N, C-alpha and C positions, 0 to 999 in steps of 0.2 A: 504493499500500500504505499502511495506516497503522502506526502505531508497534507496536500489539500483534502485528500480522501479521509484522512484521519481528523482534520478539523471538522469536516461534515459530521463524522461519527461522534465527535466531542459535543457537537451542538445536538444532534439527536439524542444523546444520553441526557442532555440538559432540558430540553423541551419536548421531547418525543417525536420530533419533525425536525427537518432541516429547511431553512430558507435563509436568504441573505438578511432579511429582516431581523430572524432570530439572532444572528450573529451580531449584528449592530447593536440591538437591544441589550444582549448580555455584554458586550464591550462598554455600554454606557452604563450599566447598572451593577455589574458583578465584577468586584475587583479581583477576585481569585480567577475568573474566566478570562480576563485581560492577560494574564500571565500565560494562560495556555495558548491564547492566540499569538501572543508575540513569540512564544516557543515554536509553535507551528510555522509562522512567518519565518523564522530563522532556518528552520529545518528545509522548508520548500526553497528559500533562495539558495542555501547552501548546495542543494540537489541541481539547481538550475546552472546554466551555463549563459556566457555572454554578458552582456551589459547589466542585466539584472543582478548578477553576482557582485558587481561592485557596490550595491547598496547594503550589503552584509554587514558592514561595521555599524552603519546607522541603526540597523535593526537591532543589533547586539546591544547597543546602547540602549535603546527603547525597551528591550526586555530587561535588561539590568535595572532600569528605572521602575518598570511596573512591578518586578519582583520587589523593589524596596518599598514602593507604595503600597503593596499588598502585605508587607511584612512577612514576606516568604522567602524561603532559600531553595530555589529552583535553578541550578546553574545550566547554560546551555551547552 
């Protein structure tokens, strides 16, 4: 499974269905789900190639910030 399919599965576990609206709602309201989303984004970008991979340092910093804000320890 790639990171995008796993993010869909995470959303399904949280809401019982998948939609982009559910992901956006979870990001806005659940601090622990934000950590999962940034983790999946880092995994997906690390698996990609080309120009998108150049954004990985930004998403690593974003993931570090969201783990700090959620008071969690989940290294990438």
